[in-house]
C-alpha positions in Angstrom: 23.7 47.1 55.1 22.1 43.6 55.3 19.6 42.9 52.6 16.9 40.3 52.2 15.7 39.5 48.7 12.1 38.4 48.2 12.0 37.7 44.5 10.1 35.1 42.5 12.4 34.7 39.6 15.8 32.9 40.2 17.5 34.7 37.3 16.7 38.1 38.8 17.9 37.0 42.2 21.2 35.9 40.5 21.5 39.2 38.7 21.0 41.1 42.0 23.7 38.9 43.7 26.1 39.7 40.9 25.4 43.4 41.0 25.9 43.7 44.8 28.9 41.3 45.1 31.4 44.1 44.5 29.9 46.5 47.0 31.6 46.0 50.4 28.9 47.9 52.3 26.1 45.8 51.0 25.5 42.2 52.0 22.8 39.8 51.0 21.8 37.9 54.1 18.9 35.9 52.7 16.9 35.1 49.6 13.4 33.5 49.0 10.9 33.4 46.2 7.9 33.6 48.5 6.4 36.3 50.7 5.5 33.7 53.4 9.1 32.6 53.7 10.1 36.3 53.6 8.0 36.9 56.8 10.0 34.2 58.6 13.3 35.5 57.4 12.5 39.0 58.5 12.1 37.7 62.0 15.1 35.3 61.8 17.6 37.5 60.0 16.6 41.1 61.0 17.7 42.6 57.7 18.3 46.3 57.3 16.4 46.4 54.0 14.1 44.2 51.9 14.0 44.0 48.1 10.5 42.9 47.3 9.2 41.6 44.0 5.7 43.0 43.3 4.7 39.7 41.6 5.4 37.2 44.3 3.0 34.2 44.0 0.2 33.3 46.5 0.6 36.5 48.6 1.2 39.2 46.0 3.7 42.0 46.5 1.1 44.5 47.7 -0.2 42.1 50.4 3.4 41.2 51.3 4.3 44.9 51.6 1.5 45.4 54.1 2.4 42.3 56.0 6.1 43.2 56.2 5.3 46.7 57.4 3.0 45.4 60.0 5.8 43.1 61.2 8.4 45.8 61.3 7.0 49.3 60.7 10.3 51.0 60.0 11.9 48.3 57.9 12.9 49.9 54.5 11.3 48.1 51.6 12.4 48.7 48.0 9.9 47.3 45.5 11.1 45.7 42.3 8.3 46.9 40.0 7.6 45.7 36.5 4.6 48.0 36.0 5.2 50.8 33.5 2.9 53.5 34.9 4.5 55.8 37.4 1.2 56.3 39.3 1.2 52.6 40.2 4.6 53.1 41.9 3.1 56.1 43.6 0.2 54.0 44.9 2.7 51.5 46.4 4.7 54.3 48.0 1.5 55.8 49.5 0.9 52.4 51.0 4.2 51.9 52.8 6.9 51.2 50.2 10.0 53.3 50.6 10.9 53.1 46.9 10.2 51.4 43.6 12.9 50.2 41.3 12.0 49.3 37.7 12.6 45.7 36.7 14.4 47.0 33.6 16.8 49.1 35.6 20.6 48.9 35.7 22.8 47.5 38.4 24.3 50.8 39.2 20.8 52.4 39.6 19.7 49.5 41.9 22.7 50.1 44.1 21.9 53.8 44.2 18.3 53.0 45.0 19.3 50.7 47.9 21.6 53.3 49.4 18.9 56.0 49.1 16.2 53.9 50.8 18.7 52.5 53.3 19.5 56.0 54.4 15.9 56.7 55.2 14.9 58.6 52.1 12.4 57.6 49.4 13.4 56.5 45.9 11.7 56.5 42.5 13.5 56.2 39.2 14.4 59.7 38.0 12.5 61.3 40.9 10.9 63.6 38.4 8.3 66.4 39.1 5.3 64.5 37.5 5.4 61.8 40.3 5.8 64.4 43.0 2.8 66.2 41.6 0.8 63.0 41.9 2.0 62.3 45.4 1.2 65.8 46.5 -2.5 65.2 46.0 -3.1 67.1 42.8 -6.0 65.9 40.6 -5.4 62.5 39.0 -7.3 60.4 36.4 -10.0 58.2 37.8 -8.2 55.0 37.4 -5.1 56.4 39.1 -7.2 56.5 42.3 -7.7 52.7 42.4 -5.7 50.8 45.1 -3.2 48.2 43.8 -5.7 45.3 44.1 -8.5 47.2 42.3 -6.0 48.2 39.7 -5.2 44.5 39.0 -8.9 43.7 38.7 -9.4 46.7 36.4 -6.8 45.4 34.0 -8.0 41.9 34.1 -11.5 43.0 33.2 -10.3 45.3 30.4 -8.3 42.4 28.8 -11.3 40.2 28.9 -10.2 37.7 31.6 -13.1 35.8 33.1 -13.8 36.5 36.8 -13.3 32.9 37.7 -9.8 32.9 36.0 -9.0 36.2 37.8 -10.0 34.6 41.1 -7.8 31.5 40.5 -4.8 33.6 39.4 -4.9 35.9 42.4 -5.9 33.2 44.9 -9.1 35.0 45.8 -12.7 33.9 46.2 -15.1 34.7 43.4 -17.2 36.9 45.8 -14.1 38.9 46.6 -13.3 39.5 43.0 -16.9 40.5 42.4 -16.6 43.0 45.3 -13.4 44.5 43.8 -15.1 44.6 40.4 -18.0 46.6 41.9 -15.6 49.0 43.6 -13.7 49.6 40.3 -16.9 50.4 38.5 -18.0 52.8 41.2 -14.6 54.6 41.3 -14.4 54.9 37.5 -18.0 56.1 37.5 -19.4 53.6 34.9 -22.4 51.2 35.2 -21.1 48.2 33.3 -18.1 46.5 31.7 -18.5 48.0 28.2 -18.4 51.4 29.9 -15.2 50.5 31.7 -13.6 49.3 28.5 -14.7 52.5 26.7 -13.0 54.5 29.5 -9.8 52.5 29.1 -9.7 53.0 25.4 -10.3 56.8 25.9 -7.4 56.9 28.4 -5.1 55.0 26.0 -4.6 52.2 28.5 -3.1 49.0 27.1 -4.1 46.1 29.4 -2.5 43.5 27.1 0.9 44.1 28.8 -0.4 43.0 32.2 
């Protein structure tokens, strides 16, 4: 299986190389820190599977996921995910990811995840019933129905980040951030930022880790 790594952090790429070096059926055919270069390498190298960092700069991992799938619809993509909430992984998988591997996971588990996704199945750490319930369309908390971009804006608001700083960090226009902000308020069902923060506190959401 030929694997392309799209990962921002060199130390993580080095760790993945080390983990896969002893597996004769797995070969790394390319590496890049950027989603833009990843697009080029998908065309040039025709990998069998992509390991995609959700925090790639400029074009974030969610945007890269959509772009990669548009390029090659059936290309298996395993997300390297640093987010702790399982519903965020479910959102990614509902939008085209074939699996989500936790950034804190072990080498053996990564190899297992690669083989599962490479065989055409879907992977999530533990594959426990709670996620299956979420993905089967059962009722979820209001914030769990935000799409990945709205979810980022939601957390940036709750931790007190200025909209201009959010726009700069995500490489978005201020008007786009304001549009997402409005969508978040509507989906959560509150009228203003204090109401959104009260909702986050009530749900026990800690935005400081984002």
